Every structure is written in C-alpha cells, then in structure tokens.
C-alpha positions in Angstrom: 3.6 8.4 -9.1 6.0 9.8 -11.7 5.8 13.4 -10.4 6.4 12.1 -6.8 9.6 10.3 -8.1 10.6 13.2 -10.2 10.5 15.4 -7.1 12.8 13.0 -5.3 10.0 11.3 -3.2 9.0 7.7 -2.7 5.4 6.9 -3.5 3.7 4.9 -0.7 0.2 3.7 0.0 -1.0 5.1 3.3 -4.0 4.0 5.4 -4.7 1.1 3.1 -7.2 -0.3 5.7 -9.5 2.7 5.0 -10.1 1.8 1.4 -13.2 -0.2 0.5 -12.2 -2.8 -2.1 -13.0 -6.3 -3.0 -10.3 -9.0 -2.8 -9.7 -8.7 -6.6 -9.4 -4.9 -6.3 -7.1 -5.3 -3.3 -4.7 -7.5 -5.3 -4.9 -5.3 -8.4 -4.1 -2.1 -6.4 -0.9 -3.5 -4.9 0.1 -5.3 -8.2 -0.2 -2.1 -10.2 1.4 0.0 -7.4 4.5 -2.3 -7.6 4.5 -2.2 -11.4 4.5 1.6 -11.4 7.4 1.7 -9.0 5.8 1.9 -5.6 8.0 0.7 -2.8 6.2 1.1 0.5 2.9 0.6 2.3 1.9 1.9 5.7 1.5 -1.1 8.0 0.9 0.4 11.4 -1.5 3.3 11.8 -4.2 4.3 14.3 -6.8 3.4 11.8 -5.7 -0.3 11.5 -6.5 -3.2 13.7 -3.8 -5.6 14.9 -5.1 -8.1 12.3 -4.6 -5.5 9.6 -1.0 -4.9 10.8 -0.2 -8.5 10.0 -2.1 -8.4 6.7 -0.3 -5.3 5.4 3.0 -6.5 6.7 2.5 -9.6 4.6 1.7 -7.4 1.6 4.8 -5.3 2.2 7.0 -8.4 2.4 5.7 -9.7 -0.9 
C-alpha cells in the first residue's frame, strides 16, 4: 500500500465479495487494511448481492 500512497493514490479493497475467507480472515483482512492506512472499500458492484451491499457498508462505516 505504501507505493500506492507514495504515488498519490488511495488504497481500496475492491470486489471484497469475491474473496474466499473465513470470518476470522475477514476480520483480519479489514483490520490490517485499516492499520496499514487503507481508507475505502467497494460496497456496490455487479458481483455483490444486496445483502453484501449492507454487509460491506457496515464494514466501511466501522
């Protein structure tokens, strides 16, 4: 993520619903992402269901 920031970009997690992770891995991914300076997550995409929109919106708010 450092090289993204150094280039003036903002690191984001895209298509999070496509990843195959356990609940523990899910929490760890987003916790580490925030600790490393991540600021955004894609909430609405064609690959997400409406339930996932709500789930990832909740993650983004936290």
